C-alpha positions in Angstrom: 1.2 -68.8 75.9 0.7 -67.8 72.3 1.8 -70.2 69.4 4.5 -67.6 68.5 6.0 -67.6 72.0 5.9 -71.4 72.1 7.9 -71.5 68.8 10.4 -69.1 70.1 10.9 -71.1 73.3 11.5 -74.3 71.3 13.9 -72.5 69.0 16.0 -71.3 72.0 16.4 -75.0 73.0 17.8 -76.0 69.7 21.6 -76.8 70.0 22.9 -74.0 67.8 26.4 -73.5 69.1 28.4 -70.8 67.2 32.2 -71.4 67.4 34.5 -68.5 68.0 37.3 -67.7 65.6 39.8 -68.9 68.2 37.9 -72.2 68.7 37.8 -72.9 64.9 41.5 -72.2 64.5 42.4 -74.4 67.6 40.3 -77.2 66.1 42.1 -76.9 62.7 45.6 -76.9 64.3 44.7 -79.8 66.6 44.0 -81.9 63.5 47.1 -80.7 61.6 45.1 -79.1 58.8 45.9 -76.1 56.7 43.1 -73.6 55.9 43.1 -75.0 52.4 42.7 -78.6 53.6 39.8 -77.6 56.0 38.2 -75.8 53.1 38.4 -78.9 51.0 36.8 -81.0 53.7 33.9 -78.5 54.0 33.5 -77.7 50.3 34.7 -74.1 50.9 37.5 -71.9 49.8 40.6 -71.1 51.8 39.5 -67.5 52.0 36.2 -68.5 53.7 38.1 -70.4 56.4 40.5 -67.5 56.8 37.6 -65.0 57.0 36.1 -67.1 59.8 39.3 -67.4 61.8 40.0 -63.7 61.5 36.5 -62.8 62.6 35.8 -61.0 59.3 32.8 -63.3 58.7 30.4 -64.9 61.1 30.8 -68.6 61.6 27.5 -70.5 60.9 26.1 -72.3 63.9 26.0 -75.7 62.3 29.7 -75.7 61.6 30.2 -77.2 65.1 28.1 -80.2 64.1 30.0 -80.7 60.8 33.4 -80.5 62.7 32.1 -83.2 65.1 31.4 -85.5 62.2 34.7 -84.7 60.4 36.6 -85.3 63.6 35.2 -88.8 63.8 36.3 -89.7 60.3 39.7 -88.0 60.6 40.5 -90.4 63.4 39.8 -93.3 61.2 41.7 -94.7 58.2 39.3 -93.1 55.7 40.1 -89.7 57.2 43.4 -89.8 55.2 41.4 -90.6 52.1 39.3 -87.5 52.5 42.3 -85.2 52.1 43.2 -86.8 48.8 40.2 -84.9 47.3 39.4 -87.9 45.1 35.6 -88.1 44.4 35.1 -85.9 47.3 31.3 -86.0 46.9 31.4 -89.8 47.7 32.8 -89.0 51.2 30.2 -86.3 51.7 27.5 -89.0 51.0 29.2 -91.3 53.5 29.0 -88.5 56.2 25.4 -87.8 55.3 24.6 -91.5 55.6 26.3 -91.8 59.0 24.3 -89.0 60.4 21.1 -90.3 59.0 21.6 -93.8 60.5 22.7 -92.3 63.8 19.5 -90.4 64.0 17.3 -93.5 63.6 14.6 -93.4 66.4 15.6 -96.7 68.0 19.1 -95.4 68.5 18.2 -92.2 70.2 16.1 -92.0 73.4 13.2 -89.5 73.5 14.8 -87.2 76.1 17.6 -86.2 73.6 15.4 -85.6 70.5 17.3 -82.4 69.9 20.4 -84.5 69.1 18.4 -86.5 66.6 17.3 -83.3 64.9 20.9 -82.0 64.8 22.0 -85.2 63.0 19.2 -84.9 60.5 20.1 -81.2 59.8 23.8 -82.3 59.4 22.8 -85.0 56.9 21.0 -82.5 54.7 24.0 -80.1 54.8 26.4 -82.9 53.7 24.0 -83.9 50.9 24.2 -80.2 49.8 28.0 -80.5 49.9 27.9 -83.7 47.8 25.6 -82.2 45.2 27.7 -79.0 45.0 31.1 -80.6 44.7 29.9 -83.2 42.2 28.3 -80.8 39.7 31.3 -78.4 40.1 33.7 -81.2 39.1 31.4 -82.1 36.1 31.3 -78.5 35.0 35.1 -78.0 35.3 35.8 -81.2 33.4 33.4 -80.9 30.6 33.0 -77.1 30.2 36.3 -75.6 31.4 36.0 -72.5 29.2 32.5 -71.7 30.4 33.0 -72.5 34.0 33.8 -69.0 35.2 30.3 -68.0 34.2 28.7 -71.3 35.4 30.4 -70.9 38.9 28.3 -67.7 39.6 25.1 -69.7 39.4 23.3 -71.3 42.4 24.0 -75.0 42.7 20.4 -76.0 41.7 20.8 -73.8 38.6 24.1 -75.6 37.8 22.3 -79.0 37.9 19.6 -77.6 35.6 22.0 -75.9 33.1 25.0 -78.2 32.8 23.2 -81.1 31.1 21.6 -78.6 28.7 25.1 -77.4 27.7 25.6 -80.9 26.4 22.2 -80.8 24.7 20.6 -83.2 27.2 17.5 -82.3 29.2 17.9 -84.4 32.3 16.1 -82.4 34.9 12.7 -80.6 34.8 11.8 -78.0 37.3 9.1 -79.0 39.7 9.8 -82.7 39.2 12.0 -85.2 40.9 15.0 -85.5 41.3 15.4 -81.8 40.6 12.8 -80.8 43.1 14.7 -82.5 45.9 17.9 -80.8 44.8 16.2 -77.4 45.2 14.7 -78.5 48.5 18.1 -79.6 49.9 19.6 -76.2 49.2 16.6 -74.4 50.6 17.1 -76.3 53.9 20.9 -75.8 53.7 20.5 -72.0 53.3 18.0 -71.8 56.2 20.3 -73.8 58.5 23.6 -72.2 57.6 22.4 -68.6 57.3 20.6 -68.7 60.6 20.0 -65.1 62.0 19.1 -65.4 65.7 18.6 -61.7 66.2 15.7 -61.5 63.8 12.5 -62.6 65.6 10.4 -63.0 62.5 13.1 -65.0 60.8 13.4 -67.2 63.8 9.7 -68.2 63.6 10.1 -69.1 59.9 13.3 -71.0 60.6 11.6 -73.1 63.3 8.7 -73.9 61.0 11.2 -75.0 58.3 13.2 -77.1 60.8 10.1 -78.8 62.1 9.5 -80.2 58.6 12.7 -82.3 58.8 11.9 -85.9 59.6 13.7 -89.2 59.2 11.4 -90.0 56.2 12.1 -86.6 54.6 15.9 -87.0 54.8 15.6 -90.6 53.3 13.7 -89.2 50.4 16.3 -86.4 49.8 19.1 -88.9 49.9 17.4 -91.2 47.4 16.9 -88.4 44.9 20.5 -87.2 45.4 21.7 -90.6 44.3 19.3 -90.7 41.4 20.4 -87.2 40.2 24.1 -88.2 40.4 23.5 -91.4 38.5 21.7 -89.5 35.7 24.7 -87.3 35.2 27.1 -90.2 35.5 25.3 -92.3 32.8 24.7 -89.4 30.4 28.2 -88.0 30.7 29.9 -91.4 30.7 31.8 -90.6 33.9 34.1 -93.5 35.0 34.9 -94.9 38.4 31.4 -94.2 39.9 30.1 -97.8 40.0 29.8 -97.4 43.8 26.6 -95.4 43.1 25.0 -98.8 42.3 25.9 -100.2 45.7 23.0 -102.2 47.1 23.5 -100.5 50.5 22.9 -97.1 48.9 19.6 -98.3 47.4 18.5 -99.6 50.7 19.3 -96.4 52.6 
């Protein structure tokens, strides 16, 4: 069997379940959420949720994984905190950390390695949510008049530009932590915008997915925290002392 066919066979075994519009709507109603509230939890607009439920937009395969994780937290006390939309990025980091820890090798047996990969992919997606929601809040708070233009930029570009609007050069392209920010969104885009009907794309996606390891996600998490701390300290943002939590540093 050729390497290409082997990659395609492995790709088919990946757990990429795509929810139907009816299943998504049923999940939302089951948890008593409005489209706006579910959008908040996913870092999306109400119109995005509406488009999925009406079948106007395809639902990304990894949404099913994100909903599994959200369901767990909505059943707990902190689920109520999520909907308050207070420092939302903090809760995205919590979700990313949970998935990372649940994917640790000693906690998952070899015969369900696909589950471990799913959790690592989910951790990266929640890191992307944390970075996006955080820099958007900073942009809105400090540059409200310019934010309509800023909002059109990609998230990595926002991280690069927003400090410069304050005459601070915090991040340099090609160096950490900015390099990890761009890497997180490269992974996120590959996972979320998965196109199973394109054979060539499938092979590229599988190669990208095979790069994701426990060590890789740990590095991305570390630099996500470092980038957020740089913004916090240089913009004098209050109530973010939790970023110095020892547990985060030992992640």
